[in-house]
ZAMARGU-4260 file (C-alpha; in steps of 0.2 Angstrom, whole numbers, plus 5000, padded with zeros to 4 digits):
<rodrens>
0) 5000/5000/5000 | 5007/5017/4995 | 5002/5032/5005 | 5003/5050/4999 | 5001/5063/5012
5) 4995/5081/5007 | 4996/5093/5022 | 4981/5105/5025 | 4980/5122/5032 | 4969/5125/5047
10) 4962/5140/5039 | 4957/5131/5023 | 4953/5114/5030 | 4934/5115/5028 | 4934/5125/5012
15) 4947/5114/5003 | 4937/5098/5007 | 4920/5105/5002 | 4928/5110/4985 | 4935/5092/4983
20) 4918/5085/4988 | 4909/5095/4975 | 4919/5086/4961 | 4920/5070/4970 | 4939/5070/4968
25) 4953/5070/4980 | 4959/5059/4994 | 4953/5042/5000 | 4955/5048/5018 | 4952/5065/5023
30) 4951/5075/5040 | 4939/5088/5047 | 4937/5095/5065 | 4926/5083/5075 | 4907/5082/5076
35) 4897/5094/5065 | 4911/5098/5053 | 4912/5079/5050 | 4894/5076/5051 | 4889/5090/5039
40) 4900/5082/5026 | 4892/5065/5029 | 4875/5073/5027 | 4881/5080/5011 | 4885/5063/5005
45) 4904/5065/5005 | 4909/5053/5019 | 4907/5034/5019 | 4902/5027/5037 | 4918/5019/5044
50) 4907/5008/5054 | 4903/4999/5038 | 4921/4993/5037 | 4927/4991/5055 | 4920/4979/5068
55) 4911/4985/5083 | 4923/4976/5094 | 4938/4986/5086 | 4928/5003/5087 | 4924/5000/5105
60) 4943/5003/5109 | 4942/5021/5101 | 4939/5036/5112 | 4927/5049/5107 | 4917/5040/5094
65) 4901/5048/5100 | 4907/5064/5093 | 4905/5058/5075 | 4890/5046/5076 | 4873/5049/5068
70) 4859/5037/5066 | 4870/5023/5073 | 4883/5025/5060 | 4901/5031/5065 | 4908/5042/5051
75) 4926/5047/5057 | 4940/5039/5067 | 4947/5048/5082 | 4966/5048/5081 | 4971/5058/5096
80) 4964/5067/5111 | 4969/5084/5117 | 4964/5096/5131 | 4967/5115/5132 | 4973/5119/5150
85) 4977/5136/5156 | 4996/5136/5158 | 5005/5148/5171 | 5023/5153/5174 | 5027/5149/5192
90) 5041/5161/5192 | 5031/5176/5186 | 5017/5171/5198 | 5030/5172/5212 | 5036/5189/5207
95) 5018/5195/5209 | 5016/5186/5225 | 5003/5174/5219 | 5004/5157/5227 | 4990/5147/5219
100) 4983/5147/5201 | 4966/5155/5198 | 4951/5143/5202 | 4937/5156/5199 | 4935/5170/5187
105) 4936/5182/5201 | 4952/5174/5206 | 4958/5177/5188 | 4954/5195/5188 | 4962/5197/5205
110) 4978/5189/5198 | 4978/5200/5183 | 4978/5215/5194 | 4993/5209/5204 | 5003/5204/5188
115) 5000/5221/5180 | 5005/5229/5196 | 5021/5219/5195 | 5024/5225/5177 | 5019/5208/5170
120) 5007/5204/5155 | 4994/5193/5163 | 4988/5183/5148 | 4996/5181/5131 | 4985/5176/5117
125) 4981/5181/5099 | 4964/5183/5090 | 4968/5191/5073 | 4962/5174/5066 | 4947/5172/5079
130) 4954/5156/5087 | 4957/5163/5104 | 4938/5168/5104 | 4933/5151/5098 | 4944/5143/5113
135) 4936/5156/5125 | 4919/5151/5119 | 4922/5132/5121 | 4930/5135/5139 | 4918/5148/5145
140) 4903/5146/5134 | 4899/5128/5141 | 4899/5134/5159 | 4881/5140/5160 | 4875/5124/5151
145) 4869/5108/5159 | 4872/5098/5143 | 4876/5100/5125 | 4858/5096/5121 | 4854/5114/5127
150) 4865/5122/5114 | 4858/5111/5100 | 4841/5118/5104 | 4847/5136/5103 | 4857/5132/5086
155) 4841/5126/5078 | 4830/5141/5085 | 4821/5132/5098 | 4829/5143/5112 | 4835/5160/5111
160) 4854/5161/5107 | 4855/5178/5114 | 4850/5172/5131 | 4866/5174/5143 | 4864/5155/5145
165) 4872/5153/5128 | 4881/5169/5124 | 4884/5177/5141 | 4902/5172/5140 | 4906/5188/5130
170) 4904/5197/5147 | 4919/5189/5155 | 4929/5191/5139 | 4925/5209/5139 | 4930/5211/5157
175) 4947/5203/5153 | 4949/5215/5139 | 4944/5231/5148 | 4954/5226/5163 | 4970/5224/5153
180) 4972/5206/5157 | 4975/5202/5139 | 4990/5208/5129 | 4987/5225/5121 | 4991/5218/5103
185) 4979/5203/5104 | 4968/5209/5090 | 4983/5210/5078 | 4991/5193/5082 | 4986/5176/5077
190) 4983/5163/5091 | 5000/5155/5088 | 5009/5172/5089 | 4999/5177/5104 | 5003/5161/5114
195) 5021/5163/5109 | 5022/5177/5122 | 5020/5164/5136 | 5034/5153/5128 | 5045/5168/5128
200) 5042/5172/5146 | 5033/5188/5141 | 5016/5183/5149 | 5011/5174/5165 | 4997/5164/5158
205) 4990/5157/5141 | 4979/5143/5136 | 4987/5130/5125 | 4985/5112/5119 | 4994/5098/5127
210) 5007/5098/5114 | 5010/5116/5115 | 5011/5116/5134 | 5024/5102/5133 | 5034/5113/5122
215) 5033/5128/5134 | 5039/5116/5148 | 5054/5111/5138 | 5058/5129/5133 | 5055/5138/5150
220) 5059/5123/5161 | 5047/5110/5169 | 5050/5119/5186 | 5042/5135/5179 | 5027/5129/5169
225) 5011/5122/5178 | 4993/5120/5172 | 4976/5122/5179 | 4959/5121/5172 | 4949/5136/5165
230) 4943/5146/5180 | 4925/5143/5185 | 4913/5157/5179 | 4896/5149/5176 | 4884/5139/5186
235) 4879/5125/5174 | 4884/5107/5176 | 4896/5109/5162 | 4906/5122/5172 | 4913/5107/5181
240) 4919/5096/5167 | 4935/5098/5156 | 4937/5102/5138 | 4944/5087/5130 | 4941/5084/5111
245) 4948/5073/5097 | 4951/5089/5087 | 4952/5083/5069 | 4946/5066/5064 | 4950/5055/5049
250) 4937/5048/5038 | 4934/5038/5021 | 4928/5048/5007 | 4912/5042/4998 | 4920/5042/4981
255) 4935/5032/4986 | 4938/5017/4976 | 4949/5009/4990 | 4937/5010/5005 | 4942/4993/5013
260) 4960/4998/5011 | 4957/5015/5018 | 4948/5007/5033 | 4963/4995/5036 | 4975/5009/5036
265) 4965/5018/5049 | 4964/5002/5060 | 4983/5000/5057 | 4985/5017/5066 | 4976/5010/5081
270) 4987/4995/5083 | 4995/4995/5100 | 5013/4997/5094 | 5008/5012/5083 | 4999/5020/5098
275) 5015/5019/5107 | 5025/5026/5093 | 5013/5040/5090 | 5015/5046/5108 | 5034/5044/5108
280) 5034/5054/5092 | 5022/5068/5096 | 5019/5068/5115 | 5000/5069/5111 | 4989/5055/5118
285) 4981/5043/5106 | 4962/5041/5106 | 4962/5023/5111 | 4959/5013/5127 | 4973/5002/5122
290) 4985/5016/5126 | 4995/5013/5141 | 4996/5028/5153 | 5011/5020/5161 | 5020/5027/5145
295) 5019/5044/5152 | 5034/5048/5163 | 5033/5066/5167 | 5022/5074/5180 | 5015/5087/5168
300) 5010/5074/5156 | 5002/5064/5169 | 4992/5079/5175 | 4986/5082/5157 | 4981/5064/5154
305) 4971/5064/5170 | 4962/5079/5164 | 4960/5073/5146 | 4953/5056/5152 | 4941/5063/5165
310) 4922/5059/5163 | 4910/5071/5153 | 4923/5082/5145 | 4916/5093/5131 | 4923/5104/5118
315) 4908/5115/5114 | 4914/5122/5097 | 4912/5104/5090 | 4893/5107/5091 | 4892/5122/5080
320) 4889/5121/5061 | 4904/5127/5052 | 4897/5143/5046 | 4890/5148/5063 | 4907/5144/5070
325) 4916/5155/5058 | 4903/5169/5055 | 4897/5169/5073 | 4909/5161/5086 | 4926/5167/5079
330) 4919/5184/5073 | 4910/5188/5089 | 4926/5185/5099 | 4935/5197/5087 | 4922/5210/5091
335) 4927/5210/5109 | 4946/5209/5107 | 4945/5224/5094 | 4936/5235/5107 | 4918/5231/5103
340) 4904/5229/5116 | 4896/5213/5123 | 4879/5218/5114 | 4888/5219/5097 | 4897/5202/5100
345) 4880/5194/5104 | 4872/5201/5089 | 4885/5195/5078 | 4882/5177/5085 | 4864/5179/5083
350) 4865/5185/5065 | 4876/5170/5060 | 4864/5157/5067 | 4849/5165/5059 | 4859/5166/5042
355) 4863/5147/5044 | 4845/5142/5047 | 4839/5153/5032 | 4852/5148/5019 | 4855/5129/5023
360) 4838/5121/5025 | 4844/5103/5021 | 4858/5104/5034 | 4846/5112/5047 | 4835/5097/5044
365) 4849/5085/5047 | 4856/5094/5062 | 4838/5095/5069 | 4836/5076/5067 | 4853/5073/5074
370) 4849/5084/5089 | 4834/5074/5093 | 4843/5058/5095
</rodrens>
């Protein structure tokens, strides 16, 4: 079997595959962000159910399959799991006389004031591309919800998306911005550029994926980098769960002439020896119950694994239709970091959901049916 790999850009991942699907040409195996980005392509007829080619016993070893399942069919294979902890620099915290990481949003604001008084940038992030806003939405937006089912109802118009239950997160984002907790140039930096401030020792805190946090620890020293969960702000049940996701998922295209071979390759990636090799090469946890946590030797990695494997973890962004995510979620966050108001951000999100419902009747129908399961 000969494998040809064609790397894809984050910014064009959805659009490039949509174009390929329109002409039924392109790869035998492709990737998309988990849940709705995958399922929307399946609803459009571009994805073959992987469950048609892989046994239930084999699939039962995979972690996170519920994210890509509809009508009993699994459409994509999880490859890895990641969380997005809040990292903090213990040396900079000590300089500001902060002894513990923030547990609540009020703690976070208090720590920001202390760090600023010590001449330290509290949080280093970037939102030129909208991705800090998307992360903020996933980390804080879930906190007033009791389940993802509530968000689904708001997306399809059965609940008011402008209710603070769903879009109230723009208030704490605005507070961070107005209180100077975020780096001054956040609106002009991409997510990667903004996070790099933490890695350079120029900011005391930053959200980052497991792999990025590992890189920070290697660069700054494991004795300086620690992690905590996103500070608690909301009152819903999901305020107490972590934010693990499989991020991008791999699937078999509907036009592939090699579906069985494609499925065999995806199963090959989940063989125990390859799970071990994956972790050794990337430092990222495989999405498979066969992975041995004993392979994790460092304390930071063990802490991230404990968080990533905790019960009920949710990455809320997965449940948004792609256009709502881009035109609503990412764009609304940019409103705040560019100096706009909470009301303007909420209205941006509202317009995006209403536009999606009016312009995508077939996808809305499929989403509604999926939400009812």
